[in-house]
C-alpha positions as CSV (number, residue, x, y, z in Angstrom):
1,X,12.1,-9.8,18.2
2,X,10.7,-13.1,17.1
3,X,8.3,-11.7,14.4
4,X,9.0,-11.6,10.8
5,X,9.8,-7.9,9.3
6,X,9.5,-6.4,6.0
7,X,12.9,-7.3,5.4
8,X,12.1,-11.0,5.6
9,X,9.8,-11.1,2.7
10,X,10.0,-10.4,-0.9
11,X,8.1,-7.2,-1.9
12,X,9.8,-6.2,-5.0
13,X,7.0,-4.9,-7.6
14,X,4.3,-6.2,-5.3
15,X,1.4,-4.5,-4.0
16,X,1.9,-4.1,-0.3
17,X,-1.0,-3.1,2.0
18,X,0.4,-1.2,4.9
19,X,-1.5,-0.5,8.2
20,X,0.1,2.9,9.5
21,X,-1.1,5.0,12.6
22,X,-1.8,8.4,11.1
23,X,-4.2,9.4,13.9
24,X,-2.7,12.9,14.3
25,X,-3.9,15.9,16.3
26,X,-5.8,18.5,14.4
27,X,-6.4,22.3,15.2
28,X,-10.0,23.8,15.0
29,X,-9.4,24.9,11.5
30,X,-8.4,21.2,10.5
31,X,-4.8,21.6,10.3
32,X,-2.4,19.0,11.6
33,X,-0.6,20.2,14.6
34,X,1.9,17.4,15.3
35,X,2.9,15.3,12.4
36,X,5.3,13.1,14.3
37,X,3.2,9.9,13.6
38,X,3.5,10.6,9.9
39,X,7.2,11.0,9.9
40,X,7.6,7.9,12.0
41,X,5.9,5.8,9.4
42,X,8.3,7.2,6.5
43,X,11.1,4.7,6.9
44,X,8.9,1.8,6.0
45,X,7.3,3.7,3.2
46,X,10.8,4.7,1.8
47,X,12.1,1.0,2.3
48,X,8.9,-0.4,0.1
49,X,9.2,2.4,-2.4
50,X,13.0,1.8,-2.9
51,X,12.1,-1.8,-3.9
52,X,9.5,-0.8,-6.4
53,X,6.6,-1.9,-4.2
54,X,3.1,-0.3,-4.7
55,X,2.4,1.1,-1.3
56,X,-1.3,0.9,-0.3
57,X,-1.5,3.0,3.2
58,X,-4.6,2.6,5.6
59,X,-5.1,4.4,8.8
60,X,-7.9,5.6,11.0
61,X,-8.3,9.2,12.6
62,X,-10.2,10.0,15.8
63,X,-13.5,8.5,16.6
64,X,-16.2,8.8,14.0
65,X,-18.1,5.9,15.3
66,X,-18.5,4.1,11.9
67,X,-20.0,7.3,10.4
68,X,-18.4,9.7,7.6
69,X,-17.2,12.8,9.6
70,X,-15.5,15.2,6.7
71,X,-13.5,16.9,9.6
72,X,-11.9,13.4,10.1
73,X,-10.9,12.8,6.5
74,X,-7.3,11.7,6.0
75,X,-7.1,13.9,2.8
76,X,-5.1,16.5,4.9
77,X,-2.7,13.6,5.9
78,X,-2.2,12.8,2.3
79,X,-1.2,16.3,1.6
80,X,1.4,16.6,4.5
81,X,2.8,13.0,3.6
82,X,3.4,14.2,0.1
83,X,5.1,17.4,1.4
84,X,7.5,15.3,3.9
85,X,8.3,12.9,1.0
86,X,8.5,15.3,-1.8
87,X,6.6,12.9,-3.8
88,X,3.0,12.6,-5.2
89,X,0.7,10.6,-2.6
90,X,-2.7,9.5,-4.1
91,X,-5.8,9.6,-2.2
92,X,-9.0,7.8,-2.4
93,X,-12.1,8.9,-0.5
94,X,-13.1,5.3,0.4
95,X,-11.4,2.3,2.1
96,X,-13.0,-0.4,0.1
97,X,-15.1,-1.2,-3.0
98,X,-14.7,-0.5,-6.8
99,X,-13.3,3.2,-6.3
100,X,-10.5,1.8,-4.4
101,X,-9.9,-1.3,-6.3
102,X,-9.8,1.0,-9.6
103,X,-7.2,3.4,-7.8
104,X,-5.0,0.3,-6.8
105,X,-5.2,-1.2,-10.5
106,X,-3.9,2.2,-11.9
107,X,-0.8,2.2,-9.7
108,X,2.8,2.0,-10.9
109,X,5.8,0.7,-9.0
110,X,6.8,3.0,-6.4
111,X,3.6,4.7,-6.2
112,X,1.8,5.5,-3.0
113,X,-2.0,5.5,-2.1
114,X,-3.7,6.5,0.9
115,X,-7.2,5.2,1.7
116,X,-9.9,7.1,3.5
117,X,-10.3,6.8,7.3
118,X,-11.0,3.2,8.2
119,X,-13.2,4.0,10.9
120,X,-15.8,5.6,8.7
121,X,-16.7,2.0,8.1
122,X,-18.3,0.4,11.2
123,X,-17.1,-3.1,10.1
124,X,-13.4,-1.9,11.0
125,X,-13.8,-1.9,14.7
126,X,-16.1,-5.0,14.7
127,X,-13.5,-6.8,12.8
128,X,-16.0,-8.0,10.1
129,X,-14.4,-10.7,8.1
130,X,-15.9,-9.7,4.8
131,X,-14.6,-6.0,5.3
132,X,-11.1,-7.5,6.2
133,X,-11.3,-9.8,3.1
134,X,-12.0,-6.7,0.9
135,X,-9.2,-4.8,2.4
136,X,-6.8,-7.8,2.0
137,X,-7.7,-8.2,-1.8
138,X,-6.1,-4.8,-2.4
139,X,-2.5,-6.1,-1.7
140,X,-0.2,-9.2,-1.8
141,X,1.6,-8.6,1.5
142,X,0.4,-7.0,4.7
143,X,2.7,-5.0,6.7
144,X,1.7,-3.6,10.1
145,X,3.6,-0.5,11.1
146,X,1.0,0.8,13.6
147,X,2.1,0.2,17.1
148,X,-0.4,2.5,18.3
149,X,-3.3,0.4,17.4
150,X,-1.6,-3.0,18.0
151,X,-3.6,-3.7,21.1
152,X,-6.9,-3.5,18.9
153,X,-8.6,-6.4,17.2
154,X,-9.8,-4.5,14.4
155,X,-10.2,-5.7,10.7
156,X,-7.1,-3.8,9.4
157,X,-5.2,-5.1,12.1
158,X,-6.2,-8.6,12.9
159,X,-8.8,-9.4,10.2
160,X,-6.5,-9.1,7.0
161,X,-3.8,-11.5,8.4
162,X,-6.3,-14.3,7.7
163,X,-5.9,-13.6,4.0
164,X,-2.4,-12.2,3.5
165,X,1.1,-13.0,4.8
166,X,1.6,-10.5,7.7
167,X,4.9,-8.9,8.9
168,X,6.0,-6.0,10.9
169,X,7.2,-2.8,9.6
170,X,10.4,-0.8,10.6
171,X,8.5,1.3,13.0
172,X,6.8,-1.6,14.7
173,X,10.0,-3.4,15.1
174,X,11.7,-0.4,16.6
175,X,8.8,-0.1,19.0
176,X,8.9,-3.7,20.2
177,X,12.7,-3.7,20.6
178,X,13.1,-0.4,22.4
179,X,10.3,-1.3,24.7
180,X,11.4,-4.9,25.1
181,X,14.8,-3.7,26.4
182,X,13.1,-2.3,29.5
183,X,11.7,-5.6,30.1
184,X,14.6,-7.7,29.5
185,X,17.9,-5.7,30.3
186,X,17.3,-2.0,31.5
187,X,20.7,-0.3,32.4
188,X,20.3,0.5,36.2
189,X,19.5,2.5,38.0
190,X,16.2,2.4,36.2
191,X,13.6,5.0,36.9
192,X,9.9,5.0,36.1
193,X,8.2,8.3,36.1
194,X,4.4,8.3,36.2
195,X,1.7,11.2,35.8
196,X,-1.7,11.2,34.4
197,X,-4.9,10.5,36.4
198,X,-5.6,6.8,37.1
199,X,-3.6,4.6,39.3
200,X,-5.4,1.6,38.0
201,X,-4.1,2.0,34.3
202,X,-0.4,1.7,35.7
203,X,-0.8,-1.3,38.1
204,X,-0.1,-4.1,35.8
205,X,2.9,-2.3,34.3
206,X,4.5,-1.5,37.9
207,X,3.8,-5.1,38.9
208,X,5.5,-6.5,35.7
209,X,8.7,-4.4,36.2
210,X,9.0,-4.5,40.0
211,X,11.9,-6.8,39.7
212,X,13.9,-4.3,37.5
213,X,13.0,-0.8,38.5
214,X,15.0,1.0,41.2
215,X,13.0,4.1,41.5
216,X,9.2,5.2,40.9
217,X,8.3,8.8,40.9
218,X,4.8,9.5,41.0
219,X,3.2,13.0,39.9
220,X,0.0,14.2,38.0
221,X,-3.5,13.5,39.2
222,X,-2.6,9.9,40.4
223,X,-0.3,11.6,43.1
224,X,-3.6,12.5,44.8
225,X,-4.7,8.9,44.9
226,X,-1.2,8.0,46.7
227,X,-1.4,10.9,49.0
228,X,-4.9,10.0,50.0
229,X,-3.8,6.3,50.6
230,X,-1.0,8.0,52.9
231,X,-3.8,9.8,54.9
232,X,-3.2,13.3,53.5
233,X,-5.9,15.8,52.7
234,X,-6.3,16.1,49.0
235,X,-9.3,18.4,48.8
236,X,-11.2,18.2,45.5
237,X,-8.5,16.2,43.7
238,X,-9.8,13.4,41.6
239,X,-8.9,10.2,43.5
240,X,-8.9,6.7,42.1
241,X,-12.0,4.7,43.8
242,X,-9.8,2.0,44.7
243,X,-7.3,3.3,47.2
244,X,-6.3,0.0,48.0
245,X,-4.4,-0.4,44.8
246,X,-2.0,2.5,45.7
247,X,-1.5,1.0,49.0
248,X,-0.7,-2.3,47.7
249,X,1.8,-0.7,45.2
250,X,3.6,1.1,47.8
251,X,3.9,-1.7,50.3
252,X,5.3,-4.0,47.3
253,X,7.7,-1.2,46.5
254,X,8.8,-1.2,50.0
255,X,9.1,-5.1,49.7
256,X,11.4,-5.0,46.7
257,X,13.3,-2.2,48.4
258,X,12.2,0.1,45.4
259,X,12.2,3.9,46.1
260,X,8.8,5.3,45.6
261,X,8.8,9.0,45.8
262,X,5.5,11.1,46.1
263,X,5.4,14.8,45.7
264,X,6.6,16.9,48.7
265,X,4.6,19.9,47.5
266,X,1.9,20.8,45.1
267,X,0.3,23.5,43.2
268,X,-3.3,23.8,44.3
269,X,-6.4,25.9,43.0
270,X,-10.0,26.5,43.7
271,X,-11.3,26.2,40.2
272,X,-10.0,25.0,36.8
273,X,-10.8,28.0,34.5
274,X,-8.1,29.3,32.2
275,X,-7.6,32.3,34.5
276,X,-7.2,30.4,37.6
277,X,-4.3,31.0,39.9
278,X,-2.5,28.3,41.6
279,X,-0.6,28.3,45.1
280,X,2.3,26.0,45.8
281,X,1.9,24.3,49.2
282,X,3.5,21.5,51.3
283,X,1.4,18.3,51.0
284,X,0.6,18.7,54.6
285,X,-1.3,21.9,53.8
286,X,-3.4,21.0,51.0
287,X,-6.7,22.9,51.7
288,X,-10.1,21.1,51.9
289,X,-11.5,23.0,48.9
290,X,-8.4,22.8,46.9
291,X,-7.6,20.9,43.9
292,X,-3.9,19.6,43.0
293,X,-3.0,20.8,39.6
294,X,0.8,20.4,39.2
295,X,3.8,19.3,41.3
296,X,5.7,22.1,43.3
297,X,9.3,23.5,43.1
298,X,10.6,21.2,45.8
299,X,9.2,18.2,44.0
300,X,10.6,19.3,40.7
301,X,14.0,19.6,42.5
302,X,13.5,16.2,44.4
303,X,12.6,14.3,41.0
304,X,15.3,16.1,39.0
305,X,17.9,14.7,41.5
306,X,16.5,11.2,41.1
307,X,16.3,11.1,37.3
308,X,20.0,12.6,37.0
309,X,21.3,9.4,38.8
310,X,19.5,7.1,36.6
311,X,20.7,5.4,33.4
312,X,17.2,4.2,32.1
313,X,14.2,6.4,32.4
314,X,10.6,5.7,31.2
315,X,8.1,8.4,31.3
316,X,4.3,8.4,30.8
317,X,1.9,11.0,31.9
318,X,2.0,14.7,32.7
319,X,2.7,16.0,36.1
320,X,-0.2,18.5,36.1
321,X,-2.9,19.8,34.1
322,X,-0.7,20.7,31.0
323,X,-3.5,22.1,29.0
324,X,-3.7,25.0,31.3
325,X,-0.2,27.0,31.0
326,X,0.1,28.1,34.3
327,X,-0.3,24.3,35.4
328,X,2.3,23.0,33.0
329,X,5.4,24.1,34.7
330,X,6.2,20.7,36.3
331,X,5.7,18.7,33.3
332,X,7.9,21.2,31.3
333,X,10.5,21.0,34.1
334,X,10.8,17.2,34.0
335,X,10.5,16.9,30.2
336,X,13.7,19.2,29.9
337,X,15.6,17.2,32.7
338,X,14.9,13.9,30.9
339,X,16.2,15.4,27.6
340,X,19.4,16.4,28.9
341,X,20.1,13.0,30.5
342,X,23.0,10.9,29.6
343,X,20.8,7.9,29.8
344,X,18.3,5.6,27.7
345,X,15.2,7.7,27.9
346,X,12.0,6.3,26.6
347,X,8.6,8.4,26.3
348,X,5.4,6.2,26.6
349,X,3.4,7.6,24.0
350,X,0.0,9.3,24.1
351,X,-0.3,12.8,25.6
352,X,3.3,12.5,26.9
353,X,4.7,12.0,23.2
354,X,2.6,15.0,22.2
355,X,4.0,17.1,25.1
356,X,7.6,16.3,24.3
357,X,7.1,17.1,20.5
358,X,5.4,20.4,21.3
359,X,8.4,21.4,23.6
360,X,10.8,20.3,20.8
361,X,12.4,17.8,22.8
362,X,11.6,14.6,20.8
363,X,15.1,14.5,19.2
364,X,16.7,14.6,22.7
365,X,15.0,11.4,23.8
366,X,16.4,7.7,22.9
367,X,12.9,6.8,21.9
368,X,9.5,8.2,21.7
369,X,6.7,5.6,21.5
370,X,3.8,6.4,19.1
371,X,1.5,4.2,21.2
372,X,0.1,5.3,24.5
373,X,-2.2,2.3,25.2
374,X,-0.1,-0.2,23.3
375,X,3.1,0.6,25.1
376,X,1.4,0.4,28.5
377,X,0.1,-2.8,27.8
378,X,3.1,-4.3,26.2
379,X,5.3,-3.1,29.3
380,X,2.4,-4.7,31.6
381,X,3.3,-8.2,30.0
382,X,-0.1,-8.2,27.9
383,X,-0.3,-9.9,24.5
384,X,-0.9,-7.4,21.8
385,X,-3.4,-8.8,19.2
386,X,-1.8,-7.0,16.3
387,X,1.7,-8.4,17.0
388,X,0.5,-11.9,17.8
389,X,-1.0,-12.4,14.4
390,X,2.2,-11.5,12.6
391,X,4.4,-14.5,11.2
392,X,7.1,-15.9,13.4
393,X,10.7,-16.0,12.4
394,X,11.8,-19.6,11.6
395,X,13.6,-21.4,14.5
396,X,17.3,-22.1,14.0
397,X,18.9,-25.6,14.7
398,X,19.6,-24.2,18.4
399,X,16.0,-23.5,18.9
400,X,16.3,-19.8,18.6
401,X,15.0,-17.4,16.0
402,X,17.1,-16.6,12.8
């Protein structure tokens, strides 16, 4: 990685402003249901604390649209972080202004302070320069450890870097190195497993890895689009408007001699109520009024065989409607298969990461990305604003980075 990290700057006894991604899921009672993103940030926080830094954490949660929404307060996150670190974590119910400035002024070396939800302030998402300046005033060094928001040009991600030296945290570094390995030198055979709904979201990624991938497995809602492009009946299944995208990808896979496998059988249902029952049918027998909600047993077997021969696997997107238990079997099956592979296995963030965590398989994977949108864009070859603004490592005499 050619960006400077927290290891490359002096932080002893300094006020360090850290952008983390504590956008964790909450239950209807307001309890954290998955603290994976909080745990992922701890190595950077520990590193800073051990060197006597005063750690000022800032994050967003949910989409409050620039308004104060009590249910999306980060106070509950401060409590969980304190439990995990077995240390007091201060919390201030604002993200800028005199209240925050006073709280920072009262910090001692090694203290941790978490600010309130950044998105309670409309200036955050609009990347308001004055808001960014007020945030930057709180620290002496800026550390970005929020890969999940690196694709956003927000004040706490991009704006603050105009006022402070900006470097990557340990998690951001790990994300870039792990995902970068897929683009640079993946162990072969290399398999990409895609689920989810939209083909259009995956096009650039597939085009960017076509010269490196050996097998593409397609499940989930997007399988309906590929099947439709192959003139199969898909009933009431949601289909991407641009069928040509799927057709072009299949043609390109054939050109590059890539094995692109679609489901051989699927689970279909007539409705999507919690009580709905599904029937497993061959793809040639999908009824006109049916809706594809999962991959079938034959497809699970087919995908398992392909995954077991691969040395690198990247997975993004569920195989069916995971939220409805009876339509989650395909997703659970492939998750378990990937978890036991003797291969480099990378989970592409978002809902896939949450599923792996729920199934208690995260520690069975080589790496679980904390950023859904960011990981997809990075693997698509896109520049991430939050990464681009970080300081570059100095060049050595040979033209490389030190």
